[in-house]
ChimeraX commands (.cxc) that place a marker at each C-alpha (Angstrom):
marker #1 position -51.26,10.86,-23.20 radius 0.5
marker #1 position -51.60,7.08,-23.76 radius 0.5
marker #1 position -50.31,5.63,-27.30 radius 0.5
marker #1 position -53.12,3.28,-28.81 radius 0.5
marker #1 position -54.73,2.55,-31.98 radius 0.5
marker #1 position -58.28,3.37,-33.15 radius 0.5
marker #1 position -59.57,1.50,-36.53 radius 0.5
marker #1 position -56.01,0.34,-36.95 radius 0.5
marker #1 position -54.74,3.75,-36.76 radius 0.5
marker #1 position -51.91,4.98,-34.42 radius 0.5
marker #1 position -52.99,7.85,-32.04 radius 0.5
marker #1 position -52.86,9.42,-28.53 radius 0.5
marker #1 position -55.56,9.29,-26.13 radius 0.5
marker #1 position -55.85,12.16,-23.54 radius 0.5
marker #1 position -57.93,11.52,-20.57 radius 0.5
marker #1 position -59.82,14.63,-19.72 radius 0.5
marker #1 position -61.85,13.11,-16.86 radius 0.5
marker #1 position -61.42,9.92,-14.80 radius 0.5
marker #1 position -63.56,9.05,-11.38 radius 0.5
marker #1 position -63.54,5.47,-9.97 radius 0.5
marker #1 position -65.99,4.90,-7.28 radius 0.5
marker #1 position -64.98,1.55,-5.30 radius 0.5
marker #1 position -67.46,-0.90,-4.34 radius 0.5
marker #1 position -69.05,0.19,-0.96 radius 0.5
marker #1 position -70.96,-2.78,-0.10 radius 0.5
marker #1 position -74.27,-3.42,0.84 radius 0.5
marker #1 position -74.70,-0.29,3.25 radius 0.5
marker #1 position -74.14,2.04,0.33 radius 0.5
marker #1 position -76.84,4.56,-0.66 radius 0.5
marker #1 position -77.39,3.23,-4.19 radius 0.5
marker #1 position -76.56,-0.06,-6.10 radius 0.5
marker #1 position -73.87,2.00,-8.12 radius 0.5
marker #1 position -72.27,2.71,-4.99 radius 0.5
marker #1 position -72.69,-0.68,-3.76 radius 0.5
marker #1 position -71.10,-2.33,-6.74 radius 0.5
marker #1 position -68.69,0.57,-7.88 radius 0.5
marker #1 position -68.55,2.24,-11.13 radius 0.5
marker #1 position -66.06,4.54,-13.17 radius 0.5
marker #1 position -66.86,7.52,-15.31 radius 0.5
marker #1 position -64.10,8.33,-18.14 radius 0.5
marker #1 position -63.95,10.86,-20.73 radius 0.5
marker #1 position -61.39,11.26,-23.23 radius 0.5
marker #1 position -60.09,12.95,-26.70 radius 0.5
marker #1 position -58.58,10.86,-29.62 radius 0.5
marker #1 position -55.82,12.62,-30.77 radius 0.5
marker #1 position -53.36,12.38,-33.74 radius 0.5
marker #1 position -49.89,11.27,-33.24 radius 0.5
marker #1 position -48.76,14.95,-32.67 radius 0.5
marker #1 position -51.50,15.55,-29.78 radius 0.5
marker #1 position -53.71,17.22,-31.87 radius 0.5
marker #1 position -57.75,16.56,-31.24 radius 0.5
marker #1 position -58.72,14.26,-34.17 radius 0.5
marker #1 position -62.46,14.24,-34.46 radius 0.5
marker #1 position -62.37,12.38,-37.55 radius 0.5
marker #1 position -60.61,9.44,-36.05 radius 0.5
marker #1 position -62.99,9.42,-33.05 radius 0.5
marker #1 position -66.03,8.79,-35.54 radius 0.5
marker #1 position -64.20,5.64,-36.79 radius 0.5
marker #1 position -63.96,4.51,-33.22 radius 0.5
marker #1 position -65.86,1.16,-32.68 radius 0.5
marker #1 position -67.17,0.00,-29.27 radius 0.5
marker #1 position -64.61,-2.58,-29.03 radius 0.5
marker #1 position -62.01,0.25,-29.48 radius 0.5
marker #1 position -63.80,2.35,-26.78 radius 0.5
marker #1 position -63.74,-0.33,-24.24 radius 0.5
marker #1 position -60.15,-1.12,-24.85 radius 0.5
marker #1 position -59.31,2.57,-24.52 radius 0.5
marker #1 position -61.22,2.75,-21.18 radius 0.5
marker #1 position -59.42,-0.24,-19.95 radius 0.5
marker #1 position -56.15,1.29,-20.79 radius 0.5
marker #1 position -57.03,4.37,-18.90 radius 0.5
marker #1 position -58.18,2.67,-15.92 radius 0.5
marker #1 position -55.09,0.58,-15.81 radius 0.5
marker #1 position -53.03,3.85,-15.92 radius 0.5
marker #1 position -55.10,5.54,-13.04 radius 0.5
marker #1 position -55.11,2.42,-10.63 radius 0.5
marker #1 position -54.36,2.74,-7.27 radius 0.5
marker #1 position -51.81,-0.30,-6.06 radius 0.5
marker link #1:1,2 radius 0.2
marker link #1:2,3 radius 0.2
marker link #1:3,4 radius 0.2
marker link #1:4,5 radius 0.2
marker link #1:5,6 radius 0.2
marker link #1:6,7 radius 0.2
marker link #1:7,8 radius 0.2
marker link #1:8,9 radius 0.2
marker link #1:9,10 radius 0.2
marker link #1:10,11 radius 0.2
marker link #1:11,12 radius 0.2
marker link #1:12,13 radius 0.2
marker link #1:13,14 radius 0.2
marker link #1:14,15 radius 0.2
marker link #1:15,16 radius 0.2
marker link #1:16,17 radius 0.2
marker link #1:17,18 radius 0.2
marker link #1:18,19 radius 0.2
marker link #1:19,20 radius 0.2
marker link #1:20,21 radius 0.2
marker link #1:21,22 radius 0.2
marker link #1:22,23 radius 0.2
marker link #1:23,24 radius 0.2
marker link #1:24,25 radius 0.2
marker link #1:25,26 radius 0.2
marker link #1:26,27 radius 0.2
marker link #1:27,28 radius 0.2
marker link #1:28,29 radius 0.2
marker link #1:29,30 radius 0.2
marker link #1:30,31 radius 0.2
marker link #1:31,32 radius 0.2
marker link #1:32,33 radius 0.2
marker link #1:33,34 radius 0.2
marker link #1:34,35 radius 0.2
marker link #1:35,36 radius 0.2
marker link #1:36,37 radius 0.2
marker link #1:37,38 radius 0.2
marker link #1:38,39 radius 0.2
marker link #1:39,40 radius 0.2
marker link #1:40,41 radius 0.2
marker link #1:41,42 radius 0.2
marker link #1:42,43 radius 0.2
marker link #1:43,44 radius 0.2
marker link #1:44,45 radius 0.2
marker link #1:45,46 radius 0.2
marker link #1:46,47 radius 0.2
marker link #1:47,48 radius 0.2
marker link #1:48,49 radius 0.2
marker link #1:49,50 radius 0.2
marker link #1:50,51 radius 0.2
marker link #1:51,52 radius 0.2
marker link #1:52,53 radius 0.2
marker link #1:53,54 radius 0.2
marker link #1:54,55 radius 0.2
marker link #1:55,56 radius 0.2
marker link #1:56,57 radius 0.2
marker link #1:57,58 radius 0.2
marker link #1:58,59 radius 0.2
marker link #1:59,60 radius 0.2
marker link #1:60,61 radius 0.2
marker link #1:61,62 radius 0.2
marker link #1:62,63 radius 0.2
marker link #1:63,64 radius 0.2
marker link #1:64,65 radius 0.2
marker link #1:65,66 radius 0.2
marker link #1:66,67 radius 0.2
marker link #1:67,68 radius 0.2
marker link #1:68,69 radius 0.2
marker link #1:69,70 radius 0.2
marker link #1:70,71 radius 0.2
marker link #1:71,72 radius 0.2
marker link #1:72,73 radius 0.2
marker link #1:73,74 radius 0.2
marker link #1:74,75 radius 0.2
marker link #1:75,76 radius 0.2
marker link #1:76,77 radius 0.2
marker link #1:77,78 radius 0.2
view
């Protein structure tokens, strides 16, 4: 779980699905494969780790983008 804040409220993020397609270049079958993409799903939880749908409803686009960045950083292959 990842510690962060949503709407200024401390919470935990539980990544449930993370897939990263690295760029395959111009010989790829699709433009998505060519440039690469990521699929991320997560659950917003309270600080005890319980799902918090009330907090997820408060999430802004900026919060979501920051959370997805945190998840990708944590799952990055070095």
